[in-house]
C-alpha positions as CSV (number, residue, x, y, z in Angstrom):
1,M,-4.1,-3.4,-15.1
2,T,-6.7,-1.4,-17.0
3,D,-7.7,-1.3,-20.6
4,A,-7.6,2.2,-22.1
5,P,-6.6,3.8,-25.4
6,T,-2.9,4.7,-25.1
7,E,-3.6,8.3,-26.2
8,S,-6.0,8.8,-23.2
9,L,-3.5,7.7,-20.6
10,K,-1.5,10.1,-18.4
11,R,2.3,9.9,-18.0
12,T,4.4,10.5,-14.9
13,P,7.4,12.8,-14.8
14,L,9.6,9.7,-15.1
15,D,7.9,8.4,-18.3
16,S,10.9,9.1,-20.7
17,L,13.3,7.5,-18.2
18,H,11.2,4.3,-18.0
19,R,11.4,4.0,-21.8
20,E,15.1,4.8,-21.9
21,L,15.6,2.0,-19.3
22,G,13.6,-0.5,-21.4
23,G,10.5,-0.5,-19.2
24,R,7.5,-2.5,-20.6
25,M,4.7,0.1,-20.4
26,V,1.1,-0.9,-19.6
27,P,-2.1,0.9,-18.7
28,F,-2.6,1.2,-14.9
29,A,-5.1,3.4,-13.0
30,G,-5.3,5.8,-16.0
31,Y,-1.5,6.0,-16.5
32,E,1.1,4.4,-18.6
33,M,3.4,2.7,-16.1
34,P,6.3,0.2,-16.3
35,V,5.2,-3.4,-15.3
36,Q,8.8,-4.7,-15.6
37,Y,12.3,-4.0,-16.9
38,E,14.3,-7.2,-16.8
39,G,11.6,-9.5,-15.4
40,I,9.3,-9.6,-12.4
41,L,11.1,-12.5,-10.7
42,A,14.5,-10.9,-11.0
43,E,13.2,-7.5,-9.9
44,H,11.4,-9.0,-6.9
45,L,14.4,-10.8,-5.7
46,H,16.7,-7.9,-6.2
47,T,14.5,-5.7,-4.0
48,R,14.4,-8.3,-1.3
49,S,18.2,-8.7,-1.4
50,H,19.4,-5.2,-2.4
51,A,17.3,-2.2,-3.3
52,G,14.7,-1.3,-5.9
53,L,13.4,2.1,-7.2
54,F,9.7,2.3,-8.0
55,D,7.8,5.2,-9.7
56,V,4.7,5.8,-7.7
57,S,4.0,9.3,-9.0
58,H,0.5,8.2,-10.1
59,M,-0.5,8.3,-6.4
60,G,-2.4,11.3,-5.1
61,Q,-0.5,13.7,-2.9
62,A,-2.1,16.7,-1.0
63,R,-1.5,19.1,1.9
64,L,-4.3,19.8,4.4
65,W,-4.2,23.1,6.3
66,G,-6.2,24.7,9.1
67,P,-6.3,25.1,12.9
68,D,-8.3,22.0,13.4
69,A,-7.4,20.1,10.3
70,D,-6.5,17.0,12.3
71,A,-9.9,16.9,14.2
72,A,-11.7,17.5,10.9
73,F,-9.9,14.8,9.0
74,E,-10.6,12.3,11.9
75,T,-14.3,12.6,11.0
76,L,-13.6,10.7,7.8
77,V,-11.2,8.0,9.0
78,P,-11.0,5.6,12.0
79,G,-7.3,6.3,12.5
80,D,-6.0,8.5,15.3
81,V,-4.9,11.8,13.6
82,V,-5.4,14.2,16.6
83,E,-2.7,12.4,18.6
84,L,-0.4,11.8,15.7
85,P,3.0,13.3,16.8
86,R,4.8,15.8,14.6
87,G,7.0,14.2,12.1
88,R,5.2,10.9,12.2
89,I,3.0,9.0,9.7
90,R,-0.2,6.8,10.1
91,Y,-1.8,4.2,7.9
92,T,-5.6,4.5,7.9
93,M,-8.6,4.5,5.5
94,F,-11.7,6.4,4.5
95,T,-14.8,4.6,5.5
96,N,-18.5,4.8,4.5
97,E,-21.6,4.7,6.7
98,K,-21.6,0.9,6.6
99,G,-18.0,0.7,7.7
100,G,-16.8,-0.2,4.2
101,I,-13.4,1.0,3.0
102,L,-13.5,3.8,0.4
103,D,-9.7,3.8,0.1
104,D,-6.6,3.3,2.3
105,L,-4.1,6.0,2.8
106,M,-1.1,7.5,4.6
107,I,-1.4,10.7,6.7
108,A,1.6,12.5,8.2
109,R,1.9,15.5,10.5
110,R,4.2,18.3,9.4
111,D,4.9,21.5,11.4
112,D,1.9,23.4,10.1
113,H,-0.1,21.0,7.9
114,L,-1.0,17.4,7.3
115,F,0.5,15.5,4.3
116,L,-1.7,12.9,2.6
117,V,-1.0,10.1,0.1
118,V,-3.9,8.2,-1.5
119,N,-4.2,5.5,-4.2
120,A,-4.0,6.5,-7.8
121,A,-7.4,4.9,-8.9
122,C,-9.2,6.6,-6.0
123,K,-7.5,10.0,-5.8
124,D,-10.1,12.1,-7.7
125,A,-12.9,10.6,-5.6
126,D,-10.9,10.9,-2.4
127,F,-10.2,14.6,-3.0
128,A,-13.8,15.3,-3.9
129,H,-14.9,13.4,-0.8
130,I,-12.6,15.6,1.4
131,E,-13.9,18.8,-0.3
132,A,-17.5,17.8,0.1
133,K,-17.3,16.7,3.7
134,L,-14.8,19.2,5.1
135,A,-15.3,22.4,3.2
136,G,-14.9,25.3,5.6
137,R,-13.1,23.2,8.2
138,L,-9.8,22.8,6.3
139,K,-8.0,23.9,3.1
140,M,-6.6,21.3,0.7
141,E,-3.8,21.8,-1.7
142,I,-3.6,19.0,-4.3
143,L,0.1,18.5,-5.2
144,A,-0.3,17.6,-8.9
145,D,3.2,19.0,-9.7
146,R,5.1,16.5,-7.6
147,A,6.5,13.1,-8.3
148,L,6.8,10.2,-5.8
149,L,9.6,7.6,-5.8
150,A,9.8,4.6,-3.6
151,L,13.3,3.2,-2.7
152,Q,12.8,-0.2,-1.0
153,G,15.0,-3.0,0.2
154,P,17.7,-3.8,2.7
155,G,20.2,-1.8,0.7
156,A,17.9,1.3,0.6
157,D,19.4,2.9,3.7
158,V,23.0,2.6,2.6
159,A,22.2,3.8,-0.9
160,L,20.2,6.9,0.2
161,A,22.7,7.7,3.0
162,R,25.4,8.3,0.4
163,L,23.3,11.1,-1.1
164,A,21.6,12.2,2.1
165,P,23.3,11.2,5.3
166,A,20.5,12.5,7.5
167,S,18.1,9.9,6.1
168,S,19.8,7.1,8.0
169,A,18.6,8.3,11.4
170,M,14.9,8.3,10.4
171,P,12.8,5.6,12.0
172,F,10.0,3.7,10.3
173,M,6.8,5.8,9.7
174,S,8.6,9.2,10.1
175,I,8.7,12.1,7.7
176,A,11.3,14.9,7.1
177,D,12.5,17.5,4.6
178,I,15.9,16.4,3.3
179,K,18.2,17.3,0.5
180,I,19.1,14.3,-1.7
181,A,22.0,15.0,-4.1
182,G,21.3,18.7,-3.5
183,I,17.6,18.3,-4.4
184,D,14.9,19.5,-2.0
185,C,12.8,16.5,-1.1
186,Q,10.2,15.4,1.4
187,V,11.2,11.9,2.6
188,T,9.2,9.3,4.6
189,R,10.6,6.1,5.9
190,S,7.8,3.9,4.7
191,G,6.8,1.7,1.8
192,Y,4.6,-1.2,0.7
193,T,7.0,-4.1,0.3
194,G,7.6,-5.3,3.8
195,E,11.2,-4.1,3.5
196,D,13.0,-1.1,5.0
197,G,12.9,1.9,2.6
198,F,11.8,5.4,1.8
199,E,9.2,7.2,-0.2
200,I,10.4,10.5,-1.7
201,S,8.2,13.4,-2.8
202,V,9.9,15.7,-5.1
203,S,9.1,18.5,-7.6
204,A,8.2,17.0,-10.9
205,G,11.0,19.0,-12.6
206,W,13.6,17.4,-10.5
207,A,12.3,13.8,-10.6
208,K,14.5,12.4,-13.4
209,E,17.7,13.9,-11.9
210,L,16.8,12.4,-8.5
211,A,16.0,9.0,-10.0
212,R,19.3,9.0,-12.0
213,A,21.2,9.8,-8.8
214,L,19.5,6.9,-6.9
215,L,19.9,4.5,-9.8
216,A,23.7,5.3,-9.9
217,Q,24.0,3.7,-6.5
218,P,25.3,0.1,-6.8
219,E,22.5,-1.4,-4.8
220,V,19.7,0.1,-6.8
221,K,17.8,-1.1,-9.9
222,P,14.5,0.1,-11.4
223,I,11.5,-2.0,-10.5
224,G,8.1,-2.2,-12.1
225,L,4.6,-2.7,-10.9
226,G,4.7,-6.5,-11.3
227,A,7.3,-6.9,-8.6
228,R,5.6,-4.2,-6.5
229,D,2.5,-6.4,-6.4
230,S,4.3,-9.7,-5.6
231,L,6.3,-7.9,-2.9
232,R,3.3,-6.5,-1.1
233,L,1.4,-9.8,-1.4
234,E,4.3,-11.7,0.3
235,A,4.3,-8.9,3.0
236,G,0.6,-9.6,3.6
237,L,-0.4,-6.0,2.6
238,C,-3.8,-5.1,1.2
239,L,-4.4,-4.0,-2.4
240,Y,-7.3,-1.6,-2.6
241,G,-10.0,-2.9,-5.0
242,S,-8.9,-6.5,-4.4
243,D,-8.4,-7.2,-0.7
244,I,-10.3,-4.3,0.6
245,D,-13.1,-2.2,-0.9
246,E,-16.5,-0.6,0.0
247,T,-17.9,-4.0,1.0
248,T,-15.2,-4.9,3.5
249,T,-14.7,-3.3,6.9
250,P,-11.4,-2.8,8.8
251,I,-12.4,-5.6,11.2
252,E,-13.2,-8.1,8.5
253,A,-9.9,-7.1,6.7
254,S,-7.9,-7.8,9.9
255,L,-7.0,-4.1,10.2
256,L,-8.2,-3.6,13.8
257,W,-4.6,-2.6,14.6
258,T,-5.0,0.6,12.7
259,I,-7.7,1.8,15.1
260,S,-6.5,3.2,18.4
261,K,-8.3,2.6,21.8
262,R,-9.7,6.1,21.8
263,R,-11.2,5.8,18.3
264,R,-12.6,2.3,19.1
265,E,-14.3,3.7,22.2
266,H,-15.5,7.1,21.0
267,G,-16.1,6.5,17.3
268,G,-16.8,9.7,15.4
269,F,-16.0,8.3,11.9
270,P,-18.3,7.0,9.2
271,G,-19.6,3.5,10.0
272,A,-18.3,3.7,13.6
273,A,-21.4,1.9,15.0
274,V,-20.9,-1.0,12.6
275,V,-17.2,-1.2,13.4
276,Q,-17.7,-1.0,17.2
277,K,-20.4,-3.7,17.0
278,Q,-18.0,-6.0,15.0
279,I,-15.2,-5.4,17.6
280,A,-17.6,-6.4,20.4
281,Q,-19.4,-9.3,18.7
282,G,-17.0,-10.5,16.1
283,V,-17.4,-10.9,12.3
284,S,-18.6,-13.7,10.1
285,R,-15.6,-13.6,7.8
286,R,-12.0,-12.5,8.0
287,R,-9.0,-11.8,5.7
288,V,-6.3,-14.5,6.1
289,G,-3.2,-15.7,4.5
290,I,-3.6,-18.9,2.5
291,L,-0.7,-21.2,1.5
292,P,-1.5,-23.6,-1.4
293,E,0.3,-26.9,-1.0
294,G,0.8,-27.6,-4.7
295,K,2.6,-25.6,-7.3
296,A,-0.4,-24.0,-9.0
297,P,-1.1,-20.4,-7.9
298,A,-4.7,-19.5,-6.9
299,R,-5.7,-16.2,-8.5
300,A,-8.3,-13.6,-7.3
301,H,-11.9,-14.9,-7.2
302,T,-10.7,-18.5,-6.7
303,V,-13.4,-20.3,-4.6
304,V,-12.2,-21.6,-1.2
305,T,-13.9,-24.6,0.3
306,D,-13.6,-26.7,3.4
307,E,-12.3,-30.3,3.2
308,K,-15.8,-31.6,2.3
309,G,-16.1,-29.2,-0.6
310,A,-18.5,-26.7,0.9
311,P,-17.7,-23.0,-0.1
312,V,-16.3,-21.0,2.8
313,G,-14.6,-18.1,1.1
314,E,-12.8,-16.5,-1.9
315,I,-9.2,-15.6,-2.8
316,T,-8.7,-11.8,-3.3
317,S,-5.0,-11.8,-4.1
318,G,-2.8,-14.7,-5.2
319,G,0.2,-15.6,-7.3
320,Y,3.7,-16.9,-7.1
321,G,5.8,-15.7,-4.2
322,P,9.4,-15.5,-5.4
323,S,10.9,-15.2,-2.0
324,V,8.7,-18.0,-0.6
325,G,9.5,-20.2,-3.6
326,G,5.9,-21.2,-4.3
327,P,2.3,-19.9,-4.5
328,V,0.8,-17.6,-1.9
329,A,-2.6,-16.0,-1.5
330,M,-4.9,-13.9,0.7
331,G,-8.6,-14.0,0.9
332,Y,-11.7,-14.0,3.0
333,V,-13.0,-17.1,4.8
334,Q,-15.7,-17.8,7.3
335,T,-14.4,-17.0,10.8
336,A,-14.7,-20.7,11.8
337,F,-12.0,-21.5,9.2
338,A,-9.7,-18.5,9.9
339,A,-7.3,-20.0,12.4
340,P,-3.8,-20.7,11.3
341,G,-3.3,-24.3,10.3
342,T,-6.9,-24.8,9.2
343,P,-7.0,-27.1,6.1
344,L,-8.8,-25.7,3.0
345,Q,-9.3,-26.5,-0.6
346,L,-8.9,-24.1,-3.6
347,I,-10.8,-24.7,-6.8
348,V,-8.1,-24.1,-9.4
349,R,-9.1,-25.1,-13.0
350,E,-12.1,-26.9,-11.7
351,R,-10.0,-29.1,-9.5
352,A,-9.7,-29.0,-5.7
353,Q,-6.2,-28.2,-4.5
354,P,-5.1,-28.6,-0.9
355,A,-4.2,-25.5,1.1
356,R,-4.0,-24.2,4.6
357,V,-4.5,-21.0,6.5
358,V,-1.2,-19.3,7.6
359,K,-0.4,-16.3,9.7
360,L,0.5,-13.3,7.7
361,P,3.0,-12.1,6.5
362,F,4.5,-14.8,4.3
363,T,7.9,-13.0,4.5
364,E,9.1,-11.2,7.7
365,H,8.7,-7.4,7.8
366,R,12.1,-5.8,8.0
367,Y,11.3,-2.2,8.9
368,F,13.8,0.0,10.6
369,K,12.4,0.9,14.0
370,G,15.3,3.1,15.2
């Protein structure tokens, strides 16, 4: 969360609906956003068992146009955009010359353009970065007049299919134009909870009507940012600014899977030489899942030590995992301590607490593969 005077904060197209539903509003990435409605624990568990509706309209959305927009965009990211099939989405990141991550993002191929979603706190810098690096090679249309809703959970498919039967056939990481309750929407089968679900881009003027139609479904409840964070942590997914940033590379962050064989071999993105060297020679630290053995959660910046008390890393995300029934954490440790099962200690309130490295995610991903 961020500290900012309320009068300086932006509001999403769903702001009045959040307040009507009793959302507790807090500053986040320059916006007033709901952190919870009935409680983070209840909202988290409802999303895992049924379906939750999240307002993610603060995220940045844009269209990229041009005959070689895919090749041009590839010069900024290590992901494979040129070979991305029509109607499909890819998770990738902007990198700097040292291989550090400027932001992580979703890029999708439509019939005649690319569709881009970036993080709220980074969107102005991201769009400026694209303009500065790719001016003349592509055209960018920033979609400031659109809202973005995320419908997540095992009940998301059934709930959305009542309003838009065509959505049910979509596989994970696909995109399509679909009418939902008669409203024109752009739908992706994606999300950041580890559950099946959808993200729905819609004209701002129709956002509240769409949200009400989704909330009228018996599986669906409104969910705030608090549960969104605990859900993504249990799913082992990175939060930009915490688990990844300009000082972490995709290899250190255990994101090698996002880089195709072609991009690994041929490079052509900022920091490619650094990333290629790390692939070949390894890294000195790595992002891992860490399971505290006690009941006390280890928050970000908690020092991680070996069994003898020597520092070997730091927690980047941590808290209570409602589905796990105890504390969970992610962080960076020296590679020698990164294997699952490795015993560690976490310095919580100046006391060493036992923990161990575990394979991510903490909860099984339940994406619909089709």
